[in-house]
C-alpha positions, 0 to 999 in steps of 0.5 A: 781617157776616163768617162766624164759623166756627172757624179751621182746625186748626194747619197743618203747613206750614213758614212760614220759607223753607229754602234751601241756602247761595248759593241765590237767592230767586226771585219764587215764594219771596217771593211778589213779586206779593203784595208788589208789589200791597201796596206799589203800592196808593195808598189813603190810608187809614192815620193817620200816627202820627208827625205830631201835627198835626190835619190831618196827611195820611193815608198809604198802606201803603207810606209808612206802613211805610217811615216806621215803619222810619225811626222805629225806635230801632235804625235806623242813620243810614246806613240812614235816609239811604239810604232817604231818598236812594233811593226804590227802595232804600227800597221794596226794603228795606221788602218784605224787612223785611215778609217778616222781619216776618211770619216768612217769612224767618228769622234765619239768612239774610243778603243781602249778599255780604261776609258772613263769619260761618258761622252764616248763609247767603247768599241773593241776591234779584235782584227786591229788589236793584235798587240797590247798597244794603246789604240787611243780614241778617235778624237786624239787620232783625228788631232794627230792626222789634222796636224800631219802637214808638210812644212811648205803647207803648214800655214795654207794647206789645200782644201779642194781637189782643184787646189791639190791638182794646181799645186802638182802642176806647179811642180810640188810633188807630192802636192800635199801630205797623204793625210790631208789628201784623204781629208780632201777626198772625203770632203769632196767624195763625189768629185772623183766620180768623173774618173770612173766609167760607172757611178762611183764616189770616194766613200763607196770604197768603204760602203759598197760591198757589192764591189770586190774589196780588191778592186776598191782597194786598187781604186783607192791607191789609183786616186792617191797616186793621181792627186799626189804624184800626177797632175794629169793630162791637163798639165801645161808642160807637154815636154815632160812625159806624164807619169804612168799610174801603176794602179791603172787598168792595164788595158785602158791606162785609166782608172781601174775597172770595178768588179761586181760581186754576187750576194753569195760572193760578197758574203765570203768577204770580211768574215770574222775568224773564231779567234777574233770572236773569242778575243772580242768577248775577252775585251768586252769582259775586260771593259765590264770589269773596269767599269764596275771597279771604277763605279765602286771606287766613285761610290766609295769616295762619295760616301766617305766625302759625305761622312766626313762632312757630317762629322765636321763641326759647324762654325756657322749655322749655314755652313753645314747645310751648304756643304751637305747640299753640295755633297748630296748633289755630287752623289746624285749627279755623278750617276746621271752623267754616266748614263749618257745617251741611249746607246750608252745604256749598257755602261750606265747599267753597269755603273748603276749596279756597282754603285747600288751594291756599294751603297747598300754595304755602306748603309745610310749616310749619318746625319748630324743632330745639329743640321737644319735639314733634320727630317725629325726636328726636336719638339719645340719647348717654350721657355715660359711654362703655361704660355701657349706656343702660338702667343699673341706677341712677336719674337723676343727681339721685337719685344726687347726693342719695344716696337710693334713693327710688322715683319717683312712679307708678313712672316715672323722673323727667324734667325737664319743663322741659328742651327736650332729648329724652330716652330713656325710662328704666325704673324701677329696682326698689326693693331692701332695703338688705341685699340690695344689692351692696356698693360696689366698693373704688375711691378717689376718685383711682382713680375720677377717673382712670376718669372722665377716660379713659371720659367724652365731654366733648362730651355734656351732663351731662343725659344722664349715666347713672351706676353705683354707683361714680358714686354712691359718688363723689358721696356722698364729694364731698357729705361733703367740701362739707358739712364745709367748710361747717361749718368755713367760719369757720376754713377751713384747720384745717377742711379739714385735719380733713376730709381726714384724716377722709375719708382715714381711710376712715370 
């Protein structure tokens, strides 16, 4: 029996790999020698859960793991066809999936150069990219693994090591799928420490480089067989012989012995070949080219969108500023999203440089002369010549109504829908009626003659600034129109009475 000493204290080491965007994952990062030893083992020790025949042949770990991926409900047809067509791609994808399965690769990593999202980082793995197959990204791989359950456990998979062993004792062999077992072992890494004569946990298989890769791989296979196929010495059925673990230490029939290495011996393992280094550089260069091309396309689309919005005529005065604001926000926000976190600065710099070159070739964005956002508005030209721009009266609309109402919030009221720029008009202080100056005596005819001689007809009436004479004239006209409306049923007598009324000076 293996030693039952307590598992070590929680380790402060980080399991998941942390690398900058574009940095390749080397053999040392993924512990390729351990993966290679696991997948090269040809021991036919595992039951095939997907073949219900009684005489179904047993599988080695490589075939069992690949078969489990292909039977996942979320594995796409393209992935299944590629794995069935290319055994090399199937093995490379299975090794990468195993790293995701145990938590060595987190869900922020992606492994195909065409990736466009800014929330993940691209990392070539030259050792596992021996074919041109799409290696996908970590979130998709994890989703495939999470759904790779057996039919009998689809609604209630075991989540602890004790639950896995109890199902094996109940006669469910294998106790769970190999994909789910690795999730459980990774979540309860310290629980396997009781099986080994020294302090060792499941995560040490991929972290402790001072132990030989071959012995760590054998410990991994021993654990998989122990929880999938063998309920252990605590089985209630003593009549049935315990299955021998083909990966056990032959001398003690227990967990395999872990061989320690010297620092010099450890450096001889997981060494990248020159071909893999050259292939990594090519993959990085390919990724840089794709990033620059995508940045140029995005910048071109943004410039064209702004130009199209600038060329469109505005029906309402407020429509154009809103469109322009959305377009300008799009051109500003998109480069910000591509920057990402600090470790993604490399991709952000590539995109920023590509967009800068594109914008410089396109020139500045044209602006519409009708836009209210014009940096150089046209100079204000009053309608009445000789009347100062800062007049005593309020807007023409208030003059027309003949009301001395203080504008809301103490500001001169402006037409918010007008596309023409207006000079700011200070609010006129409200005075009591008794303190106001009397309207100068000027008949309607005299005022009309004054308007003809002192008004520029080419200036729009929106820019009109009137005085007290204009106010009085508007009031007189309004009275005439009001009386005409009242006498509309008999226009000629009504007009005569109105004129007599107005000429009387009332």
